[in-house]
N, C-alpha and C positions, 0 to 999 in steps of 0.2 A: 537084755541091756538096752538102754535108750539108743536109738539110731540117729546120730546127728546129721547123717546124710539126707535124712528126710526134711531137714530145715532148708527150704528153698529161697528164703528171703531173709537178709540180715535184719530187717525191720520187724519188730513185733507189735509196735503201736506207732502209727504214722500220724504226725501232727499236720496242722494246716493253719490257715490264717485265724481261725476261731479258737482252736484249742491246741496247746503245745504240751507234749509229754516229756518230762525231764526227771533227773535225779532218781534213777531206779534203785530199789533196795529189795533184792531177791531173797526168797526163803523157800525151803523145800521140806514138806512134812506129809507123811502118809500118802506118798505118790502124787502130791499136788504141788506144783510150782506156783508161788504167789509173787508177783512183782509189784510191790508198793512203789509209788512214784508221785511226783508233783504233776498236777494238772494246772496249767496257767490258761485261764479263760479270758479272751478278749470280747467284751460286750459291745453292743451296737453303738454305744455312746463313747467308745474307746476307753472305758475303764477296764482295769485288769484285776482279776481275782484269782488267788492261788488256793489250791485244795490238795489234800492228800487223797490219792486214789489207789485202786488195786485192780489188777487183772490176773486171771488164773489160767493154768494150762496143765495137762497131764503128759504132754508129749513134746512141748516146746515148739510145736507147729501151729496148732489151733489155740487161740487165746480168747478168753471171754471178753464180752463188752466191758470196758473199764467202769468201775463204780467209784463214786465219791464218798469219802468217809468223814469229812470235816465240813464245818459250816462256812457259809459265804459271809466274810467279814474282813474288810481291808485293814482293820486295826489288828488283826491276828494273822491272816494268810498262812495258816498251818501248811507246811510244805517240807521238801527235802528230807524224806525219811532216810535214816541211816542204815539200820538193820533191825532184825528181830532176834531176840534171845529168849531162852527159857530159864526162868529164875524163880525160886520159891513157889513152885507148883503152878506158875502162870507164865504167859507170854508177855514180854515187854517189847515195845517198839519205840524208837527214839525219832524225833523230828524237831523242826524249828518253827518259830514264828518268823514272819517276814513282813512286818507292818509297812503298808504304803498308804497312809490315810489321805495323802494329797495326790494319790495316783502317780507318785514318783516311780521311776523305773527300778529302783533298788530299795531294799528294806532299810528302815531307819535305825537309829541307835538303840531302839528298844527291842531289837531282835534277840531272842533267847532260845534255849534248847529245853526240850520237854521229853517226858515219856508218857505213854498210855499203856494200859493193861488189858489183857484178854485171857479168857479160859479156852476159847475155841478158834482163835485167829480170825473171827468174823466180826463180833461185837467188841468195840473198844471203849475203855473208860474215858472220863474227862481227863484231858492232859494235865500232867503235874510238872511244875517247873523243876528242873535239875539245878540245884544250887552248887554248881561245879567249882565256884571260887571259894567255897567254904560257908558254913552255916552262919557266920557272923558278918558276912558281906551283904549289905542291903541290895535289893533288886536293882535299884537305880545306879549302883556303883559296880555292877558286874561287867559292864561293857558289852558292846555289840558282839554277839556270837551266833554262828550258824553251823549247819552241816554236822550234827553229832554222829558218832559211831561208837559202839560198845564192844569191848573185847576182854575176855578173861585173861588174867596173867598166866603165862606159861608155867611159872615156878610156884605160884601161890594160889591154888584153887580157892575160889570164893572172893578173890580180889579182882574187882572189875575196873577197867579203865574206860574213860570217856574221852575220845578225841573230838575236838571241835575247832572250827575256823575262828581263830583270834590270835593275832601276832604270829602268823604262820598257822601251824596246827598246835593248839594248846592241848594239854592232857591233864586230867584229874583222875583220882581213884577213890573207890569206895569199898567198904566191906559189907554194907547193908542196904545200899541204894537209898539211904537217908542222909548220912553225913559224908561229905566229899572233901578231899584234900587236893588243892592245886599243886601240880608237880612240873611246871615249866612248859616249854614249847619246842617244836621242831620246825625247821625251815621247810615248809611245804605249801602247796596250793590248797584249793578247797576240795570239798567232797571226799574227805579222807576215808579210806577203807583199810582195815588192818586184819591180817590173818597170819596163821602160823604155817610155815613150810619147813618141816624137819626141825632144826634147832634155831630157826630164825623167824623173826617177825618180818612180814612183807607189808609195806605201806604203799597203797595205791592212792594217787592224788591227782589233782587237776591244776596244772599250770595254765598259762594263757591259752594254749591249744595243745591237744593231745592228752595222753594218760601217762603220768609219771610213775616210776617205780623206785622205791628205796628199800633197803634191807638193814636189819639190826639184830643183834643178839641180846640187847639189854634195854631197848626203848630210849636210849640216850644218844648213842653214837650211830649215825645212819650213813650208809654209802649209796650213792646214786647208781641205779641200774639202767638208766636210759629212759627213753620216751617212746610210747607206742602211738602210732597213728592209724593202725589197722588198715582198712580200705578207703580211707578218707578221700584220697585223690580220685577215686572212681565213684564216689557217692555224692550226688548233688544235694541230697537231703542232709548231709553233714559237712558241706563245703565251708560253711561259715565258722563252725567250731565243733570239734569233737571232744567230749569231756565227760566227767561224772562217772568214771568207771567204778563198778562195784563187782567184786569177785565172790562167787559162791563156790567153795572148794568141795566138790563131790567126787573126787577121784577115788576115794576109798569106799564109796557107796556102790554096791554091785549093780544097782538098778540104773545108775547114771554113768559113773566111770570117767567123768571129765570135770575139770574146773570150768565154770561158766562165768563169762564176763558180760554184764549188762551195762549200758552206757547210753548217753544221748548225743545226738548230732543236730546242729542247727543249720538251716539254709543260709546262704550268703546274704540274701535279702533280709531274712528274718533277724539274723544276728546284727546286721547293720542298723536295722530299724529299732529293735528293742531286744537286747540280748537275753533278758530274763523271760522272754517269750520265745523268740527265735524260730517260730514255726517248727519247734523241735520234735524229733521222733526218738523212740527207744529202739536200740539195737542189741544184738547178741553175738558173741564170739565164744570160742572154747579152746581149751588147751590141755595137754597132758603133763606139762612141766612148769607152768606159769611163766614161761619164757617165750615160746613160739605159740602164736595164736592163729586160729583158723575161723572162717565164717562162711556163710552160704555164698558160693561163687568164687571163693578164694583159690580153689583147686588144690588145697593142702589138707587133705583128709587123712 
């Protein structure tokens, strides 16, 4: 089984003034952990470009040099991958566009959510717009939406939900990944992650600071389960903001035996200067019960 005691640093990718690492989306397959993420590059002329990147590990200790998967284009700025699922004999990853054509600090009203496809988790197709507001809603009327996440319905196999940041966390469902039906919204922050824990859905989200947790049995009524700050008070690299938690539940996998949380933290200076860069780094924590969390140096193994 994987030895989490071997993880000596809570940071898996450390950001700096030039490149920030944000919005992790972890996946595990055939003994390989992949953490897809946003890379925000600050160029010498102070223009910022966002990309989707990936880093790999077999032991959660040594991580590969991060690669870039998407093109350099401020009118797109593909970023914020949500998660990877297996559907119809192929892998699907969801992410957003975050257009900043005027080099503005946040994405404009044309931000939308997409999927890309792969057969090997390495080469990805041209992204496809997710028409989550329904097939008859024109692109220009869909509204600004970011941070998609896909989860299969607990009670109806083959029914998939997409959560995305719009009016809190909006949700839509599909039976074929072609036709979507809008189904309301939940009061939540950004970077939503949803997983099943016994008979409940667990929603991880990002308020202004920290990692929020909600639970529900029906995706309609949610109860708050508090706010996680992990080791933020002792982490200069996350002093500005700790956010974007994504949980990969591998407690039932005999090779891992833990739920793993990936997240990003911004420095105080970076967050004050440009939060969407933030000199952000990616961190890791783990849990046996989705309630109590440990990390390198926490002393709670």
